[in-house]
C-alpha positions as CSV (number, residue, x, y, z in Angstrom):
1,M,0.1,0.1,-0.1
2,N,1.4,3.4,-0.8
3,S,2.0,5.6,2.1
4,K,0.3,8.3,0.3
5,T,-3.1,6.6,0.4
6,L,-3.2,6.8,4.5
7,E,-3.6,10.1,6.1
8,V,-1.4,10.9,9.2
9,N,-4.4,11.6,11.2
10,S,-6.3,9.0,9.9
11,I,-9.0,7.1,12.1
12,P,-8.7,3.3,12.3
13,I,-12.4,1.8,12.2
14,P,-12.4,-2.1,13.0
15,P,-15.1,-3.5,10.8
16,Q,-16.2,-5.6,13.9
17,L,-17.1,-2.4,15.4
18,T,-19.1,-0.9,12.5
19,G,-20.7,-4.3,12.2
20,L,-21.8,-4.3,15.9
21,L,-22.9,-0.9,15.6
22,K,-25.0,-1.4,12.4
23,R,-26.8,-4.6,13.9
24,A,-27.7,-2.6,17.2
25,L,-28.8,0.2,15.3
26,G,-30.5,-1.3,12.4
27,R,-31.9,1.1,10.1
28,T,-31.3,4.0,12.2
29,G,-27.5,4.2,11.6
30,T,-24.7,3.2,9.3
31,G,-22.7,1.8,11.7
32,F,-19.6,3.4,9.9
33,D,-20.5,6.9,11.1
34,E,-20.8,5.8,14.5
35,G,-17.7,3.9,14.5
36,A,-15.7,6.8,13.2
37,F,-17.0,9.1,15.8
38,L,-16.5,6.7,18.9
39,Q,-13.0,5.7,17.6
40,Q,-11.8,9.2,17.4
41,L,-13.7,10.1,20.9
42,Q,-11.9,7.2,22.3
43,Y,-8.5,8.3,20.8
44,W,-9.0,11.6,22.6
45,T,-10.2,10.6,25.7
46,V,-7.0,8.5,26.3
47,N,-4.5,10.9,24.6
48,S,-3.1,13.1,27.4
49,E,-2.4,16.0,25.0
50,T,-6.0,16.4,23.7
51,R,-7.8,19.3,25.5
52,G,-10.7,18.7,27.7
53,W,-11.4,18.4,31.2
54,L,-12.3,15.7,34.1
55,S,-15.6,15.7,35.6
56,N,-16.6,12.9,37.8
57,G,-13.7,10.5,36.5
58,M,-14.8,11.2,32.9
59,K,-12.7,13.3,30.3
60,W,-15.2,15.6,28.3
61,I,-14.1,16.6,24.8
62,Y,-15.7,19.8,23.5
63,N,-16.0,21.4,20.2
64,S,-18.4,23.2,18.1
65,L,-20.6,21.3,15.8
66,K,-18.5,23.1,12.8
67,A,-15.3,21.6,14.6
68,W,-16.7,18.3,14.9
69,Q,-17.7,18.5,11.1
70,K,-14.0,19.6,10.0
71,R,-12.9,16.1,11.9
72,F,-15.4,14.3,9.7
73,P,-15.9,15.7,6.4
74,W,-18.0,13.2,4.7
75,M,-20.7,13.7,7.3
76,S,-23.3,16.3,7.0
77,E,-24.3,18.4,9.9
78,Y,-27.6,16.0,10.0
79,G,-25.4,12.8,9.6
80,L,-23.0,14.0,12.3
81,R,-25.8,14.7,14.7
82,K,-27.5,11.5,13.8
83,A,-24.4,9.6,14.8
84,I,-23.8,11.4,17.9
85,A,-27.6,10.7,18.8
86,N,-27.1,7.0,17.8
87,L,-24.2,6.7,20.1
88,K,-26.0,8.2,22.9
89,K,-29.0,6.1,22.5
90,L,-27.1,3.1,22.7
91,G,-25.5,4.4,25.8
92,L,-21.8,4.6,24.7
93,I,-21.4,8.5,25.0
94,Q,-22.9,11.3,27.0
95,T,-23.4,14.7,25.7
96,A,-23.9,18.2,27.1
97,Q,-24.2,21.5,25.9
98,H,-22.0,24.3,27.6
99,W,-21.0,27.7,26.1
100,L,-22.7,26.7,22.6
101,T,-20.1,23.8,22.1
102,H,-20.9,20.1,21.9
103,T,-19.2,18.2,24.6
104,V,-18.8,14.5,24.5
105,S,-17.5,11.8,26.6
106,V,-17.3,8.0,26.5
């Protein structure tokens, strides 16, 4: 594989994860979008260099919806909102809105 085909900041998305998410969501989600968001969020929560804050033992990551979209350029705003809502519905993430930014925690 040519190194130019992989970006430095690419998100590894295990096929097993997307399959599990797709089965859990049925027609309400793709599994891929939710898997990409969950994998990136997991990376940010364990990375000590990622900005966020700790509350009740959980690291919260914050971004505006526009900033989240820059991280996931293939997703529309609707698709991003839907992926976040699906992960929240499954109990995999928590969300809150502070200062007009969306915060998310695993």
